[in-house]
Backbone bond lengths (Angstrom), bond angles and torsions (degrees), N, CA, C in turn:
res aa  C-N    CA-C-N  psi(-1)  N-CA   C-N-CA  omega(-1)  CA-C   N-CA-C  phi
1 M - - - 1.457 - - 1.522 112.80 -
2 K 1.415 111.55 -43.80 1.472 116.64 -179.19 1.560 111.63 -65.49
3 D 1.381 115.18 -33.51 1.431 116.37 -178.98 1.574 109.58 -72.06
4 T 1.393 117.34 -28.19 1.423 120.50 178.76 1.544 108.53 -68.67
5 I 1.327 116.49 -47.56 1.483 119.91 178.54 1.460 113.67 -60.85
6 S 1.392 117.93 -37.58 1.388 123.12 177.42 1.467 113.47 -62.69
7 M 1.364 117.27 -41.31 1.493 127.02 179.39 1.536 104.89 -64.19
8 I 1.264 120.26 -47.71 1.450 123.64 -174.39 1.553 108.65 -58.92
9 I 1.443 113.54 -49.71 1.392 117.21 -177.71 1.550 111.08 -65.42
10 A 1.333 118.18 -37.47 1.459 123.04 177.02 1.478 111.44 -62.74
11 T 1.326 115.54 -37.03 1.483 120.59 179.69 1.468 111.75 -70.19
12 I 1.349 116.65 -42.25 1.494 121.51 178.46 1.550 108.03 -60.92
13 L 1.334 113.06 -48.74 1.528 115.92 -179.65 1.495 110.21 -60.41
14 L 1.247 119.36 -38.98 1.526 122.18 -174.90 1.555 106.96 -70.55
15 V 1.321 117.36 -38.88 1.507 118.33 179.66 1.524 108.33 -70.76
16 T 1.374 114.88 -40.87 1.450 112.92 -178.67 1.559 111.49 -64.84
17 V 1.362 117.53 -39.13 1.459 117.35 177.21 1.538 113.13 -64.17
18 L 1.396 114.36 -38.05 1.450 121.33 178.82 1.477 111.64 -63.91
19 L 1.366 116.79 -33.92 1.457 118.47 174.45 1.408 116.64 -78.83
20 L 1.320 117.47 -37.04 1.427 123.93 -174.93 1.545 113.76 -76.85
21 F 1.295 113.67 -36.46 1.494 116.96 -177.13 1.540 113.38 -60.30
22 P 1.371 117.41 -47.92 1.488 113.75 175.37 1.494 116.39 -64.25
23 L 1.376 116.27 -30.43 1.416 120.69 177.12 1.588 109.19 -68.47
24 Y 1.350 113.65 -43.58 1.494 118.66 178.00 1.541 108.60 -58.83
25 N 1.370 116.39 -49.10 1.485 121.30 -174.44 1.524 109.24 -61.24
26 F 1.381 119.15 -39.01 1.424 121.82 175.64 1.553 114.34 -64.35
27 F 1.294 117.57 -48.88 1.445 120.32 -179.98 1.504 110.47 -69.89
28 E 1.375 118.61 -31.00 1.436 118.54 177.59 1.484 114.37 -64.19
29 R 1.319 114.57 -34.39 1.503 119.84 176.65 1.561 107.53 -69.16
30 Q 1.407 120.93 -35.18 1.420 120.70 178.62 1.549 108.07 -66.47
31 D 1.434 118.35 -42.20 1.428 120.10 174.08 1.554 113.82 -57.03
32 D 1.271 114.12 -38.43 1.498 117.83 -179.16 1.570 107.90 -63.74
33 M 1.322 116.70 -43.80 1.501 120.63 177.67 1.552 110.88 -62.48
34 N 1.360 112.96 -46.24 1.499 115.34 176.84 1.528 113.00 -62.06
35 Y 1.355 116.18 -40.60 1.443 117.69 178.55 1.581 110.95 -60.44
36 N 1.328 115.92 -39.89 1.478 118.67 175.55 1.530 114.45 -63.99
37 I 1.355 113.78 -35.87 1.488 117.63 177.59 1.504 109.67 -65.58
38 V 1.386 115.29 -49.64 1.491 119.23 -179.50 1.515 109.29 -61.65
39 L 1.294 118.57 -42.91 1.486 120.85 -176.70 1.590 110.85 -64.04
40 K 1.378 115.54 -41.47 1.508 115.48 177.21 1.506 109.60 -69.93
41 A 1.330 122.71 -38.83 1.395 122.58 178.65 1.551 112.83 -63.93
42 T 1.330 115.45 -37.85 1.483 119.76 179.68 1.541 108.62 -68.47
43 T 1.326 119.73 -50.52 1.331 124.24 -179.01 1.561 115.24 -61.26
44 N 1.325 115.27 -38.28 1.415 122.39 174.02 1.551 112.09 -60.31
45 F 1.423 110.99 -47.23 1.468 117.69 179.23 1.495 113.07 -58.56
46 V 1.364 115.18 -53.21 1.434 119.64 -179.30 1.517 113.58 -61.48
47 D 1.365 117.30 -42.59 1.392 120.78 179.68 1.532 116.10 -62.08
48 E 1.354 113.42 -33.39 1.429 121.50 179.37 1.553 107.13 -70.67
49 V 1.347 116.10 -38.06 1.428 114.97 -176.32 1.527 110.15 -74.18
50 I 1.399 116.40 -34.25 1.412 123.57 178.16 1.519 111.01 -61.56
51 Q 1.323 117.40 -36.06 1.462 122.98 -179.70 1.449 111.47 -77.14
52 N 1.349 119.41 -39.88 1.424 125.95 -173.46 1.553 116.31 -88.94
53 G 1.335 112.22 -33.56 1.418 118.62 -177.35 1.502 117.91 80.78
54 Y 1.292 118.32 20.84 1.547 123.34 173.75 1.497 110.68 -156.92
55 I 1.357 111.82 162.62 1.466 122.91 173.22 1.498 105.79 -121.61
56 N 1.336 117.95 122.16 1.495 120.91 172.20 1.501 109.57 -111.15
57 Q 1.249 114.33 172.40 1.525 121.56 -175.48 1.553 108.73 -63.05
58 D 1.322 119.03 -46.72 1.415 124.64 -178.86 1.519 112.70 -56.08
59 L 1.369 113.07 -48.25 1.415 118.75 -179.80 1.540 113.56 -64.74
60 Y 1.346 116.74 -37.31 1.445 118.00 176.96 1.509 111.02 -70.96
61 N 1.370 115.50 -41.63 1.461 117.45 179.78 1.547 112.36 -60.70
62 N 1.314 116.35 -39.41 1.470 118.47 177.23 1.450 111.96 -63.83
63 Y 1.329 118.48 -36.67 1.444 121.77 175.06 1.548 111.69 -60.18
64 I 1.323 117.58 -48.53 1.405 123.48 176.87 1.505 112.56 -56.90
65 S 1.354 111.45 -43.35 1.496 115.87 177.42 1.463 117.92 -56.39
66 R 1.327 111.67 -40.39 1.517 119.24 178.25 1.537 108.45 -65.91
67 L 1.293 118.23 -41.28 1.395 117.75 -178.53 1.518 113.60 -68.69
68 T 1.275 116.21 -41.97 1.542 118.51 -177.28 1.502 110.85 -72.41
69 N 1.281 118.17 -12.90 1.561 119.95 173.41 1.524 110.81 -64.12
70 T 1.373 118.94 -18.56 1.492 118.56 178.55 1.541 109.52 -78.73
71 G 1.346 120.92 -11.93 1.397 122.02 178.08 1.564 113.35 96.76
72 Y 1.296 115.14 -3.80 1.435 120.00 179.38 1.534 113.41 -111.42
73 S 1.307 115.86 163.85 1.470 118.60 171.44 1.509 108.69 -105.31
74 Y 1.327 114.81 163.29 1.480 118.71 -171.86 1.538 111.98 -139.67
75 N 1.300 116.71 147.49 1.462 121.79 167.14 1.563 105.35 -90.30
76 I 1.359 119.14 122.43 1.435 124.07 -177.59 1.541 106.54 -120.22
77 D 1.316 113.33 129.50 1.480 122.39 176.95 1.478 111.45 -121.13
78 L 1.349 114.64 120.52 1.458 119.79 176.47 1.477 107.69 -103.02
79 E 1.334 115.40 140.90 1.461 122.66 -178.69 1.550 110.32 -136.40
80 V 1.273 119.34 121.89 1.452 120.90 -175.47 1.580 105.07 -117.25
81 H 1.287 116.30 126.52 1.470 121.25 173.77 1.534 106.19 -101.46
82 R 1.328 116.06 99.11 1.475 117.69 -173.35 1.548 109.41 -88.88
83 R 1.282 113.68 127.91 1.528 121.98 -177.07 1.510 106.91 -75.00
84 V 1.276 115.92 122.59 1.492 121.98 178.81 1.530 108.27 -126.75
85 L 1.298 114.31 134.97 1.513 121.56 179.24 1.545 103.14 -103.31
86 T 1.366 115.29 116.35 1.425 120.67 -178.77 1.580 109.48 -109.32
87 L 1.255 118.55 132.39 1.472 122.65 -176.15 1.598 106.40 -57.10
88 D 1.345 111.69 127.22 1.491 118.91 172.32 1.479 111.19 -67.96
89 P 1.314 120.36 114.70 1.445 122.80 -178.62 1.547 115.37 -61.11
90 N 1.387 115.42 -16.90 1.479 119.56 178.02 1.469 111.83 -90.76
91 S 1.410 121.50 -0.01 1.440 120.44 -178.95 1.510 105.44 -94.23
92 S 1.302 112.21 170.97 1.524 118.54 -175.31 1.533 108.90 -97.36
93 I 1.303 116.31 161.91 1.532 122.09 -179.61 1.543 105.14 -68.30
94 S 1.361 119.96 -38.62 1.438 119.26 -178.08 1.547 113.34 -72.94
95 D 1.256 114.84 -28.34 1.435 119.71 177.43 1.574 111.25 -129.75
96 P 1.328 117.07 74.82 1.466 121.02 -172.11 1.508 107.71 -74.21
97 K 1.386 114.86 141.55 1.451 123.45 173.46 1.484 109.29 -122.00
98 Y 1.336 119.49 151.51 1.431 124.51 -173.34 1.483 114.23 -121.92
99 I 1.276 120.01 142.17 1.477 125.48 -179.94 1.549 104.62 -96.65
100 E 1.275 119.60 133.83 1.424 125.20 173.58 1.513 110.56 -85.26
101 Q 1.338 119.85 116.47 1.461 124.47 176.29 1.531 108.93 -129.93
102 Y 1.333 114.21 170.73 1.488 118.48 179.86 1.520 107.93 -128.15
103 E 1.342 113.77 128.01 1.454 123.31 176.52 1.601 106.85 -98.09
104 I 1.310 117.18 121.69 1.465 117.06 -172.92 1.554 107.59 -95.92
105 K 1.354 114.58 132.57 1.465 121.47 177.76 1.609 107.70 -119.56
106 Y 1.290 114.17 136.98 1.432 121.29 -176.88 1.571 109.60 -110.49
107 N 1.307 117.63 -172.21 1.456 124.67 -179.16 1.553 109.68 -51.61
108 K 1.290 116.39 -42.45 1.494 120.62 -173.63 1.499 110.87 -67.11
109 D 1.349 117.15 -26.01 1.408 122.67 178.93 1.520 115.69 -87.15
110 I 1.286 113.72 -21.33 1.506 120.97 -179.33 1.504 112.06 -95.53
111 F 1.306 117.18 -36.58 1.471 121.13 -178.35 1.464 114.98 -108.12
112 D 1.393 116.10 157.89 1.425 119.92 171.71 1.516 110.75 -61.15
113 M 1.368 116.76 157.59 1.425 121.34 -176.38 1.545 111.44 -66.88
114 E 1.333 117.02 -35.79 1.483 120.17 -179.43 1.507 107.86 -95.21
115 S 1.426 113.54 136.96 1.412 121.41 176.10 1.504 109.77 -104.85
116 G 1.332 117.86 151.38 1.480 122.63 177.62 1.537 110.00 -114.31
117 S 1.276 116.44 165.36 1.451 120.68 -177.86 1.540 107.33 -105.34
118 T 1.326 114.20 124.23 1.471 121.29 -178.87 1.541 108.78 -122.37
119 T 1.352 112.62 138.06 1.508 116.07 -179.14 1.499 112.83 -102.95
120 F 1.320 116.15 131.32 1.443 122.27 177.68 1.529 109.09 -122.24
121 S 1.383 116.06 119.96 1.455 117.75 176.35 1.538 113.29 55.22
122 G 1.285 116.62 31.21 1.493 118.50 176.73 1.424 110.79 84.35
123 I 1.331 124.28 1.15 1.420 126.64 178.78 1.498 111.04 -104.87
124 S 1.259 122.80 124.07 1.419 126.98 -178.19 1.505 108.68 -82.95
125 A 1.328 114.41 125.69 1.498 121.30 -178.25 1.508 109.58 -136.90
126 T 1.370 115.11 138.08 1.455 117.46 175.12 1.518 110.30 -78.59
127 T 1.302 116.85 124.57 1.509 118.84 173.76 1.476 107.86 -117.96
128 Q 1.373 116.16 178.51 1.460 122.31 -177.99 1.536 106.39 -134.75
129 N 1.335 111.37 146.81 1.519 117.66 176.07 1.495 109.90 -95.46
130 L 1.325 115.66 132.87 1.473 120.75 178.26 1.546 109.45 -71.31
131 K 1.277 116.24 143.83 1.490 119.83 176.81 1.532 107.02 -62.31
132 N 1.331 112.21 130.87 1.514 118.12 178.29 1.512 113.00 62.49
133 G 1.330 118.09 11.60 1.518 121.23 174.45 1.501 115.54 79.77
134 S 1.379 119.25 -10.43 1.427 123.01 179.28 1.481 112.58 -152.53
135 F 1.297 118.72 146.90 1.497 121.20 176.46 1.459 104.40 -126.04
136 F 1.334 115.77 119.29 1.489 122.08 -175.46 1.544 110.94 -96.48
137 L 1.209 120.16 140.88 1.521 128.04 177.23 1.509 107.52 -119.22
138 N 1.310 113.86 161.53 1.353 121.78 177.91 1.510 112.53 -115.80
139 E 1.309 118.44 158.87 1.477 123.30 -178.10 1.541 105.09 -59.73
140 G 1.362 119.55 128.97 1.438 123.70 179.86 1.535 111.66 103.36
141 D 1.454 116.97 -22.24 1.424 116.19 170.73 1.509 115.73 -62.59
142 Q 1.357 115.84 162.91 1.498 116.25 -177.17 1.504 106.22 -126.88
143 L 1.352 115.04 139.62 1.516 123.06 177.97 1.425 110.77 -119.55
144 Y 1.398 118.31 128.47 1.454 122.10 173.88 1.450 109.95 -125.75
145 V 1.372 117.21 138.75 1.459 123.46 177.08 1.494 109.20 -125.39
146 R 1.341 113.44 130.07 1.510 118.35 175.22 1.574 107.38 -122.09
147 V 1.324 111.89 132.69 1.439 122.72 -173.93 1.529 110.14 -125.67
148 K 1.369 117.44 125.97 1.459 119.47 173.56 1.519 106.97 -131.38
149 N 1.387 115.55 144.85 1.504 115.75 172.23 1.499 112.91 -66.83
150 K 1.324 118.35 135.81 1.507 120.97 -176.67 1.481 108.75 -85.91
151 N 1.305 120.18 -48.95 1.431 121.46 179.07 1.538 112.36 -92.64
152 T 1.296 115.24 155.86 1.519 121.20 -175.62 1.469 112.11 -75.79
153 T 1.258 115.02 129.30 1.514 123.27 178.47 1.546 110.26 -72.18
154 M 1.283 119.44 165.14 1.394 121.17 -177.99 1.584 111.73 -71.18
155 A 1.328 114.41 -31.74 1.499 117.14 175.17 1.457 108.03 -71.26
156 G 1.319 119.95 -36.95 1.476 124.24 175.96 1.488 114.07 -61.32
157 A 1.333 114.13 -40.40 1.492 120.09 179.10 1.502 111.70 -65.51
158 I 1.361 114.60 -45.91 1.470 121.51 179.54 1.574 108.18 -62.07
159 L 1.319 115.90 -47.14 1.475 122.31 178.53 1.542 111.62 -56.18
160 N 1.354 116.69 -37.23 1.422 120.72 179.97 1.540 115.95 -67.65
161 I 1.384 111.51 -26.66 1.441 119.01 178.94 1.539 109.12 -71.77
162 L 1.360 112.61 -41.93 1.468 119.48 178.10 1.471 112.33 -74.51
163 T 1.284 120.34 -45.44 1.432 126.68 -179.25 1.487 111.82 -134.15
164 P 1.435 116.55 87.07 1.470 122.22 -176.52 1.502 118.50 -45.42
165 N 1.289 115.84 -32.25 1.510 119.55 -176.38 1.504 114.12 -86.97
166 A 1.305 117.73 5.71 1.494 117.10 178.53 1.427 115.34 -69.24
167 P 1.327 119.98 142.78 1.470 120.60 -178.84 1.517 115.42 -60.51
168 K 1.357 117.59 143.06 1.462 120.44 -175.20 1.530 112.22 -83.63
169 E 1.377 116.76 -21.64 1.403 120.49 -178.12 1.575 112.02 -79.16
170 K 1.296 117.77 96.58 1.441 120.63 173.61 1.490 115.51 -76.94
171 I 1.440 113.25 -28.22 1.451 118.96 176.69 1.508 109.88 -115.10
172 N 1.290 112.83 110.80 1.560 118.92 -175.11 1.492 104.63 -140.99
173 I 1.349 116.08 106.27 1.451 125.41 -172.87 1.563 111.58 -123.12
174 S 1.205 118.48 136.07 1.515 122.19 170.66 1.456 104.75 -132.48
175 Y 1.395 115.34 133.17 1.469 124.59 -177.54 1.573 109.18 -148.81
176 G 1.283 116.60 142.67 1.478 119.40 176.06 1.440 112.49 -162.92
177 G 1.358 112.17 -176.72 1.480 119.90 176.38 1.485 113.76 178.53
178 K 1.311 114.63 177.64 1.482 121.44 -178.53 1.515 110.61 -97.44
179 I 1.358 120.75 137.72 1.418 125.49 -178.25 1.529 105.07 -66.59
180 K 1.379 114.55 130.13 1.473 118.73 178.07 1.481 115.88 -104.43
181 N 1.305 115.19 -28.27 1.518 120.35 -176.53 1.485 110.56 -135.30
182 T 1.297 117.27 160.77 1.396 121.93 173.90 1.538 107.63 -134.33
183 T 1.284 113.07 87.41 1.468 117.32 -172.91 1.523 108.46 -75.42
184 W 1.260 119.15 -18.92 1.537 123.18 175.85 1.487 109.82 -65.03
185 A 1.345 119.76 -19.72 1.510 120.96 -178.54 1.506 111.37 -59.05
186 N 1.269 119.27 -20.62 1.509 121.72 -179.41 1.471 110.55 -91.08
187 T 1.344 121.64 -2.74 1.420 126.27 179.16 1.554 110.94 -83.43
188 K 1.301 113.73 149.18 1.486 120.58 178.59 1.534 109.30 -48.11
189 I 1.304 119.21 126.98 1.453 118.80 -174.03 1.574 113.52 -62.30
190 S 1.269 117.75 -27.15 1.430 121.90 -176.40 1.551 108.10 -70.60
191 D 1.309 117.93 -15.94 1.481 121.84 -178.42 1.516 111.39 -88.63
192 L 1.350 118.75 -6.62 1.438 125.22 -165.15 1.481 111.24 -105.49
193 Y 1.346 118.74 -14.79 1.507 118.42 -177.19 1.469 111.19 -60.98
194 Q 1.293 118.41 130.60 1.455 121.70 174.82 1.525 111.45 -91.21
195 G 1.326 116.45 9.66 1.421 122.39 -179.53 1.531 109.66 146.40
196 D 1.304 120.27 137.36 1.457 121.31 178.66 1.469 109.43 -84.64
197 I 1.309 116.62 100.09 1.473 123.70 177.73 1.614 110.66 -95.10
198 Y 1.233 114.30 125.58 1.457 116.88 -172.74 1.595 106.48 -117.37
199 I 1.291 115.55 133.10 1.438 120.93 -179.58 1.583 110.53 -123.44
200 D 1.324 117.10 124.95 1.388 122.12 -177.16 1.469 107.89 -122.11
201 M 1.332 116.87 125.00 1.483 122.27 177.26 1.527 110.94 -109.87
202 E 1.327 114.83 123.56 1.520 117.93 -173.28 1.587 106.59 -132.78
203 L 1.258 111.77 133.65 1.523 116.90 174.92 1.530 107.08 -75.97
204 L 1.352 115.76 130.71 1.437 123.66 178.67 1.530 109.11 -88.16
205 D 1.302 115.73 139.63 1.529 122.32 179.24 1.486 111.79 38.16
206 P 1.330 116.95 65.79 1.486 117.81 -175.06 1.537 109.53 -73.40
207 N 1.349 113.42 148.47 1.504 119.45 173.01 1.480 112.61 -71.27
208 P 1.265 119.18 164.06 1.505 121.58 175.85 1.502 111.74 -56.98
209 E 1.289 113.59 152.50 1.524 118.42 -177.80 1.491 113.87 -73.35
210 D 1.247 117.61 145.40 1.526 122.69 173.33 1.526 109.46 -57.26
211 T 1.306 119.87 145.27 1.457 121.62 -176.65 1.517 111.14 -67.49
212 N 1.307 118.52 -30.80 1.447 121.52 -174.19 1.526 110.07 -95.59
213 N 1.302 119.45 -14.25 1.419 123.51 -174.43 1.570 108.21 -134.04
214 A 1.309 117.92 155.89 1.437 122.47 176.46 1.506 113.46 -92.33
215 Y 1.402 113.12 38.95 1.450 119.72 -177.16 1.550 109.93 -120.23
216 P 1.392 121.05 139.64 1.337 122.62 173.95 1.562 112.80 -56.59
217 L 1.285 118.60 135.44 1.503 124.36 -174.52 1.558 111.23 -102.23
218 Y 1.302 115.07 129.10 1.498 121.58 179.34 1.516 107.00 -123.08
219 T 1.326 115.17 133.63 1.495 120.75 -179.94 1.513 110.80 -112.72
220 L 1.373 116.06 116.42 1.433 122.17 -174.42 1.506 114.59 -56.49
221 S 1.314 117.13 -33.32 1.492 119.42 -177.64 1.456 114.10 -72.37
222 K 1.349 118.29 -11.75 1.550 121.94 -178.55 1.539 104.85 -97.40
223 I 1.341 113.14 131.17 1.439 118.36 -179.31 1.498 114.04 -62.68
224 E 1.393 114.79 -38.58 1.483 119.56 -178.36 1.481 111.26 -67.33
225 D 1.253 120.74 -17.98 1.522 122.52 179.92 1.486 113.99 -92.52
226 R 1.321 116.10 -0.98 1.520 117.58 -175.60 1.467 111.68 -86.92
227 V 1.341 118.78 -6.75 1.472 122.19 177.91 1.554 108.75 -109.38
228 I 1.305 116.67 113.35 1.451 119.48 -176.56 1.551 105.84 -121.72
229 G 1.339 114.86 122.50 1.474 122.42 -175.09 1.546 111.28 -115.71
230 F 1.298 110.21 141.17 1.564 117.49 176.34 1.466 108.22 -123.43
231 S 1.301 118.84 149.10 1.456 123.83 166.52 1.513 111.11 -102.52
232 I 1.338 114.65 123.97 1.555 118.82 176.80 1.483 105.19 -106.84
233 K 1.290 118.61 116.11 1.439 123.12 177.67 1.558 110.11 -110.45
234 L 1.300 115.78 133.01 1.422 122.92 -179.95 1.532 108.78 -124.15
235 S 1.397 114.22 147.65 1.444 119.65 172.47 1.483 114.65 -133.55
236 N 1.281 117.19 152.29 1.472 122.61 -178.79 1.491 112.74 62.61
237 I 1.292 117.29 42.71 1.490 119.45 -179.26 1.555 109.62 -131.80
238 D 1.284 116.26 140.82 1.438 119.25 175.64 1.558 113.31 -125.75
239 D 1.335 111.65 25.51 1.490 119.49 -179.64 1.588 109.71 -79.76
240 L 1.328 116.68 118.35 1.413 119.30 179.75 1.547 117.13 -81.58
241 T 1.363 114.01 -1.81 1.429 119.43 -177.49 1.510 111.52 -104.64
242 V 1.332 118.17 16.13 1.465 122.95 178.77 1.536 113.64 -53.98
243 P 1.380 119.58 -50.67 1.466 118.99 179.89 1.578 112.35 -54.62
244 E 1.316 112.73 -46.12 1.467 117.70 179.47 1.537 112.51 -59.96
245 K 1.326 113.75 -42.65 1.476 117.47 -177.28 1.501 110.32 -70.13
246 L 1.376 117.42 -33.81 1.484 119.06 176.32 1.518 108.56 -67.24
247 A 1.298 114.77 -49.02 1.547 116.98 -179.06 1.529 113.81 -56.97
248 N 1.309 119.21 -34.81 1.487 121.35 178.81 1.473 119.56 -86.79
249 N 1.348 114.69 -11.69 1.452 118.38 -169.37 1.534 115.79 -127.44
250 I 1.429 117.21 -33.72 1.389 117.26 -174.39 1.618 110.23 -79.63
251 K 1.329 111.15 141.88 1.500 115.54 -174.20 1.496 110.05 -143.08
252 L 1.420 118.16 150.07 1.447 119.67 161.35 1.506 108.14 -86.05
253 V 1.343 116.33 119.45 1.427 121.66 -174.09 1.538 111.57 -106.86
254 G 1.310 119.87 130.31 1.412 122.43 -178.50 1.491 113.18 -96.80
255 D 1.338 117.60 158.33 1.478 121.55 179.06 1.494 109.10 -65.92
256 E 1.400 115.80 -36.42 1.473 114.79 177.61 1.465 108.60 -65.68
257 P 1.304 118.93 139.13 1.517 119.55 -177.84 1.521 112.59 -59.46
258 N 1.295 110.99 149.94 1.514 121.10 171.35 1.550 113.56 64.28
259 I 1.369 116.68 26.18 1.475 116.90 178.18 1.495 106.08 -114.42
260 Y 1.401 116.27 112.89 1.509 122.90 -179.72 1.469 104.23 -134.16
261 I 1.370 112.27 135.82 1.460 119.11 177.52 1.563 109.05 -117.49
262 S 1.291 116.70 121.25 1.488 119.58 177.25 1.437 113.99 -79.59
263 P 1.304 118.49 154.49 1.449 121.99 179.78 1.541 113.72 -67.48
264 S 1.336 118.65 144.00 1.423 120.81 176.13 1.476 113.14 -84.90
265 S 1.336 118.79 -29.05 1.494 124.04 -179.16 1.501 108.14 -156.07
266 I 1.363 113.77 152.12 1.482 123.32 172.24 1.464 107.62 -132.61
267 T 1.358 117.95 119.38 1.469 122.23 -175.40 1.481 109.23 -125.51
268 S 1.328 116.44 138.43 1.461 121.29 176.68 1.562 106.49 -76.21
269 I 1.342 117.16 131.47 1.460 118.86 -178.89 1.553 109.89 -125.21
270 G 1.259 114.82 14.15 1.490 121.03 -177.68 1.470 114.14 164.43
271 T 1.269 119.51 -179.41 1.524 121.60 176.05 1.474 108.95 -65.51
272 N 1.385 115.35 117.60 1.512 122.28 177.82 1.529 107.95 58.25
273 E 1.304 124.35 32.20 1.423 122.58 176.30 1.574 107.19 -135.31
274 Y 1.346 114.66 136.92 1.421 120.79 -173.51 1.533 109.99 -133.41
275 R 1.327 111.27 147.69 1.538 115.68 173.05 1.464 107.34 -105.09
276 V 1.348 115.19 119.95 1.454 121.75 -179.95 1.538 106.65 -105.22
277 E 1.265 116.75 120.07 1.460 120.23 -169.93 1.596 108.04 -120.79
278 F 1.344 111.88 137.46 1.462 119.53 177.00 1.539 107.88 -117.80
279 V 1.272 117.03 122.18 1.438 120.37 178.02 1.514 108.49 -109.41
280 L 1.341 115.55 111.62 1.419 121.96 -175.08 1.581 111.67 -89.28
281 S 1.266 113.95 154.15 1.493 120.63 179.07 1.548 108.90 -118.18
282 E 1.394 111.84 135.16 1.419 118.74 -179.35 1.606 112.62 -66.03
283 D 1.374 114.12 -21.10 1.450 121.74 179.68 1.585 110.24 -73.25
284 K 1.356 113.32 -15.73 1.501 112.59 -175.13 1.549 112.95 -107.85
285 V 1.386 114.06 39.57 1.414 119.12 -179.41 1.523 109.31 -53.08
286 Y 1.298 117.80 -49.77 1.464 120.49 -175.17 1.486 111.84 -60.08
287 D 1.370 116.79 -39.07 1.466 120.89 -177.62 1.504 106.94 -63.92
288 Y 1.336 123.69 -33.13 1.458 123.32 -176.10 1.493 111.86 -88.95
289 L 1.296 117.05 -37.73 1.419 122.59 -172.82 1.464 118.54 -114.61
290 E 1.319 117.34 -18.39 1.425 124.59 -174.39 1.593 107.61 57.91
291 T 1.306 120.46 -129.29 1.368 119.41 -178.08 1.454 116.19 -88.10
292 S 1.303 117.48 -2.34 1.494 122.82 178.46 1.506 112.13 -83.33
293 D 1.341 114.20 166.88 1.606 117.81 178.16 1.446 108.07 -96.96
294 Y 1.356 119.07 -5.91 1.467 118.21 -178.38 1.555 108.36 -155.54
295 N 1.306 118.33 160.59 1.465 120.92 173.01 1.506 106.88 -151.81
296 R 1.344 114.99 152.04 1.413 120.91 178.52 1.585 106.63 -103.06
297 F 1.357 113.38 136.71 1.423 120.65 -179.14 1.463 114.86 -125.95
298 H 1.341 116.83 151.69 1.472 121.79 167.79 1.526 109.13 -136.79
299 L 1.284 114.64 157.43 1.471 120.01 173.22 1.460 110.18 -82.82
300 F 1.327 115.30 126.84 1.453 124.90 -179.19 1.507 117.19 -116.18
301 L 1.301 117.41 132.48 1.451 120.37 173.51 1.516 111.10 -137.03
302 P 1.331 121.25 116.45 1.472 119.30 -179.88 1.520 111.31 -54.65
303 S 1.326 114.96 128.92 1.404 121.75 -169.68 1.558 113.45 -61.87
304 N 1.344 115.61 -27.29 1.519 116.63 -174.80 1.557 110.07 -87.39
305 I 1.276 121.20 2.43 1.489 123.69 -179.57 1.534 107.93 -72.37
306 I 1.297 118.57 -46.24 1.463 117.07 -174.64 1.527 108.63 -119.23
307 Q 1.316 120.14 -31.82 1.421 120.90 -178.13 1.543 113.82 -83.64
308 G 1.315 120.00 -17.71 1.415 120.41 -174.40 1.488 107.74 76.15
309 I 1.376 114.23 -170.56 1.403 119.05 179.96 1.470 118.05 -67.77
310 F 1.407 112.42 -35.77 1.441 117.42 -173.65 1.518 111.03 -113.51
311 S 1.253 116.67 125.99 1.471 123.85 172.84 1.468 109.99 -160.81
312 K 1.302 118.92 145.30 1.466 123.36 177.36 1.541 111.32 -73.90
313 N 1.325 114.73 -16.03 1.574 118.23 177.64 1.435 107.77 -110.99
314 K 1.282 118.93 109.02 1.446 123.93 -178.62 1.544 109.96 -96.09
315 M 1.283 119.37 4.56 1.528 121.19 178.81 1.520 113.89 -52.90
316 K 1.331 120.40 127.29 1.407 117.66 178.96 1.567 106.09 -142.02
317 N 1.334 118.94 2.75 1.425 124.52 175.42 1.471 110.60 -117.05
318 S 1.390 116.85 147.50 1.445 119.87 168.35 1.515 108.32 -90.78
319 D 1.348 115.46 -176.34 1.445 121.46 174.17 1.579 104.47 -74.42
320 Y 1.354 119.53 159.47 1.421 128.96 -178.10 1.509 109.56 -75.17
321 I 1.373 114.20 151.78 1.430 123.76 163.32 1.526 107.13 -131.15
322 I 1.287 112.41 163.48 1.565 116.43 178.86 1.538 107.19 -120.93
323 L 1.305 112.93 128.86 1.449 118.84 174.29 1.563 110.74 -110.58
324 R 1.316 116.79 129.92 1.441 117.24 -175.16 1.617 106.09 -123.46
325 R 1.308 114.85 166.11 1.430 121.30 -175.94 1.562 111.51 -68.53
326 D 1.359 116.40 -55.25 1.468 122.40 176.62 1.435 108.49 -148.37
327 D 1.425 118.28 -177.05 1.439 120.59 -175.08 1.536 114.30 -80.99
328 T 1.353 115.39 -0.37 1.485 118.13 177.73 1.612 108.21 -84.17
329 V 1.311 117.16 -16.59 1.418 119.20 -177.38 1.515 111.54 -79.40
330 E 1.294 117.01 126.97 1.478 124.94 175.12 1.543 107.76 -98.29
331 V 1.329 116.41 122.59 1.437 120.86 -176.63 1.529 109.53 -92.36
332 P 1.318 117.83 119.32 1.463 117.33 -179.32 1.530 113.64 -72.44
333 E 1.298 118.39 168.47 1.441 118.50 176.33 1.504 112.63 -61.85
334 I 1.329 110.68 129.45 1.555 118.29 -177.23 1.536 105.57 -99.89
335 I 1.270 115.83 123.73 1.473 122.30 178.01 1.538 111.13 -96.95
């Protein structure tokens, strides 16, 4: 009896495999064709961005349209490594040197928060709207696109019956490259702003001005003069990493070469407004003044850190202040 049951089960399994294998083979070939379609659409999209240096809504929608023609929906991740030149704090004002770094932007930085539903050829697919309709890149930036099928393909479903632990993503593609050209550079500049970001730097509770110069005077030997606060006000910005960017990049820069003072604290004091505070130490006279008895400082922020390449407000320096060793030092007129 047991042998009969075993033979029946074996026969059922054999018939199932004989039926499923041709079906799996058929749908597997379809997946291969869809893979090639998605691969070609992705490489064409990335290559076009690499050559032109921007992503606009039409270009992205056409890319989505090609993908959805396969009949499946996809998870699409865009990643931009934006090349940023940051002032080397060890270089001098007269001979500035810059460090090449990359700021990474993901879907949430490239697209609006809310997604809409767009229909292509009768297939409903979720797409996303680019912020301000276009996203501009610069030569040397890097773009990476990762695509995975969201719903299970027929070949994947059959394979899961035979091997339940098989991966569900039959279409999994990663492709990217470095931006070679910026054709948008020949476009009228007023059409390229991704938003007018304004930055205002203001000295808080300034000391009286020096008699020979129109700059607030601070004396290092006085305890009350060792805390210098600035207000940084921003408008039209939705960047959540502003405090971190300020902490890593904003500096008090002296006229004497290679003198940079990093902020001691950065505090939010309102909507898009921050208090940047510098707490000086009397023990670091040489660090602030070197061999001189005084030095002129201004607050410096590299313009591309927050504003990007394009902004109608190019201000990146505050007004000057003067720091002297003690109240016996007379500061001559600074030209």
